[in-house]
C-alpha positions in Angstrom: 75.6 170.9 122.8 72.8 168.7 121.9 70.7 165.8 122.3 72.8 163.6 120.4 76.0 165.1 122.2 74.9 163.9 125.0 73.6 160.6 124.7 77.2 159.6 123.9 77.3 160.2 127.6 74.0 158.9 128.7 74.6 155.8 127.2 77.6 155.0 128.2 77.4 152.2 130.6 79.4 153.5 133.1 78.4 156.5 134.1 74.8 155.0 133.7 75.9 153.2 136.4 77.7 155.4 138.6 74.3 155.8 140.9 75.8 152.3 142.7 79.0 154.6 144.3 76.3 156.4 146.3 76.1 153.8 148.3 79.8 152.0 148.4 81.5 155.7 148.9 80.1 156.1 152.0 80.0 153.0 153.1 84.4 152.3 152.1 84.7 155.8 154.0 82.9 154.6 156.6 85.4 150.9 157.3 88.5 152.8 156.2 88.2 155.4 159.4 87.7 152.2 161.9 91.2 151.5 160.6 94.4 152.9 162.7 96.1 153.9 159.9 99.2 153.6 158.9 98.9 149.4 160.4 102.3 147.9 161.2 102.2 144.7 160.7 105.4 142.3 161.2 106.4 140.2 158.3 109.3 137.6 158.7 110.6 140.1 161.1 110.4 143.0 158.9 108.3 145.9 160.1 105.9 147.0 156.9 103.3 149.6 157.3 100.3 149.1 155.4 98.0 153.3 154.4 94.3 152.1 154.9 93.4 156.2 153.5 91.8 156.7 149.9 93.8 158.6 147.8 92.4 160.9 146.5 89.3 162.9 147.8 85.8 160.8 148.9 83.6 163.4 148.7 84.6 164.7 145.6 84.2 161.2 144.3 80.9 161.3 145.8 80.0 164.8 144.5 80.9 164.0 140.7 78.9 160.8 141.6 75.9 163.1 143.1 76.1 165.0 139.7 76.5 162.0 137.0 73.1 160.7 138.4 71.4 163.6 138.5 72.8 164.0 135.1 71.5 160.3 133.8 68.6 161.2 136.1 67.2 164.2 133.6 68.1 162.2 130.8 66.5 159.4 131.2 62.9 161.6 131.6 63.2 164.2 129.5 65.9 163.5 126.2 63.7 162.5 123.3 63.0 158.9 122.9 64.0 159.1 119.4 67.6 160.0 119.4 67.7 158.0 123.1 66.3 155.0 120.8 67.6 155.6 117.7 71.9 156.7 116.9 70.7 156.8 112.5 68.0 156.2 110.1 70.5 152.6 109.2 69.7 151.7 113.2 66.3 152.4 112.9 66.2 150.4 110.3 67.7 147.8 111.9 65.4 147.5 114.7 62.4 146.9 112.0 61.2 150.0 112.5 58.8 152.5 110.3 56.9 155.6 109.6 54.7 155.0 112.2 57.0 154.9 114.9 58.1 157.8 113.9 54.5 159.1 114.3 54.9 157.9 117.9 58.1 160.0 118.5 56.9 163.0 117.3 54.4 162.4 120.0 56.1 162.0 122.2 57.3 165.8 121.8 53.9 166.9 122.5 53.3 167.4 118.9 49.8 166.0 117.7 46.7 166.5 116.4 45.0 167.2 119.5 48.1 169.6 119.6 47.3 171.3 116.7 43.8 171.7 117.5 44.7 173.0 120.6 46.4 175.8 119.1 43.8 176.5 116.2 41.8 177.1 118.8 43.8 179.9 120.7 45.0 181.8 117.9 41.2 181.5 116.2 40.6 183.1 120.0 43.6 185.5 119.2 42.7 187.0 116.0 39.0 187.6 117.2 40.1 189.7 119.9 42.4 191.9 117.7 45.6 189.9 119.0 48.3 189.6 116.5 49.9 192.7 115.6 52.7 191.4 116.4 53.5 190.2 113.2 54.7 193.7 112.5 57.6 193.2 114.0 57.4 188.9 114.2 61.0 188.6 114.4 62.1 191.0 117.2 59.4 190.4 119.5 59.1 187.9 122.3 55.1 186.8 121.0 56.5 186.3 117.3 59.5 184.2 118.1 57.0 181.9 120.1 55.1 181.4 117.3 58.0 181.0 115.5 58.7 177.8 117.3 55.0 176.8 116.6 54.7 177.1 113.1 57.9 175.2 112.7 56.0 172.4 115.3 52.8 172.6 112.9 55.0 172.3 109.9 56.9 168.9 111.4 53.6 167.5 112.0 51.5 168.4 108.9 54.8 167.1 106.9 55.1 163.8 108.8 51.1 163.4 108.8 51.3 164.0 104.8 54.4 161.3 104.2 52.6 158.7 106.6 49.6 158.8 103.9 51.5 159.0 101.2 53.2 156.0 101.9 51.2 153.5 101.1 52.9 154.3 97.9 55.3 152.1 97.5 57.4 153.9 94.7 57.6 156.9 97.9 57.5 154.9 101.0 61.0 154.7 102.2 62.2 158.2 100.8 59.5 160.0 102.6 59.9 157.3 106.3 63.6 158.5 105.9 63.2 162.0 105.0 59.6 161.7 107.8 62.9 160.1 110.5 65.4 162.9 109.8 63.4 165.7 110.2 61.7 164.6 113.7 64.9 163.5 114.6 67.2 166.7 113.6 63.6 169.0 116.1 64.4 166.5 119.0 68.2 166.9 118.6 67.2 170.8 120.1 64.0 170.1 121.6 63.9 171.2 125.3 66.7 173.5 125.9 65.9 174.5 129.2 66.6 171.2 130.6 68.9 170.0 127.4 71.0 172.5 129.3 70.6 171.5 133.4 72.0 168.1 131.9 74.7 169.4 130.4 75.6 171.7 133.8 75.0 167.9 135.8 77.4 165.4 133.3 80.3 168.7 132.9 79.8 169.5 136.9 80.2 165.3 136.8 83.6 165.0 134.4 85.3 168.4 136.7 84.5 167.0 140.1 86.0 163.3 138.3 89.5 165.2 136.8 89.6 166.9 140.3 89.7 163.8 142.0 92.5 162.0 139.4 94.5 165.3 139.3 94.8 165.4 143.7 95.3 161.5 142.9 98.4 162.1 140.4 99.8 164.8 143.4 99.6 162.9 146.2 101.5 159.7 143.8 103.8 161.7 142.8 105.2 163.4 146.1 105.9 159.9 147.6 
């Protein structure tokens, strides 16, 4: 699961409105608990039995609303803006955006020139202290993995910076912009993995709870 896949859930209008049920379900459950069920009503000399009970577990439904709401909240705060605001490069262009917006999306990830200077300064200090010995085992060491990610970010930053400067040339402007967009988009799609996994768990939990509600409701109806 990546941010692109999660966006289909996070941007869904029904899922986004799930927080409403956090207020609606307790009120409805409280209201129904005050009504005697079944209620016998005489219409035309015939007794009709009215059952004022929810045909499913309101607790499970309430749980699904909580999980979806938490998933939506997390998605809204931590999902990369480039994923939330654009489905593709064509969508990006239809909104009248350009390469400077791509740069803003990169900054949304915390990648900018200020970050680059801090990284370069830290790397210089490590070199001075002789702490670059991990290079001999670069792929296997944890430090090497962290630095591999940093290297990817630095390369991404440099490429976007280069494409921005090159965009002054009309001949390369569109191609550089498109390349920059997809580079940032693809990197963003798999960024913030822990928060991405947490968001996924909330959404999956919400769907499981809804499935159990539907299953329970179907069993009750079929048993009538």
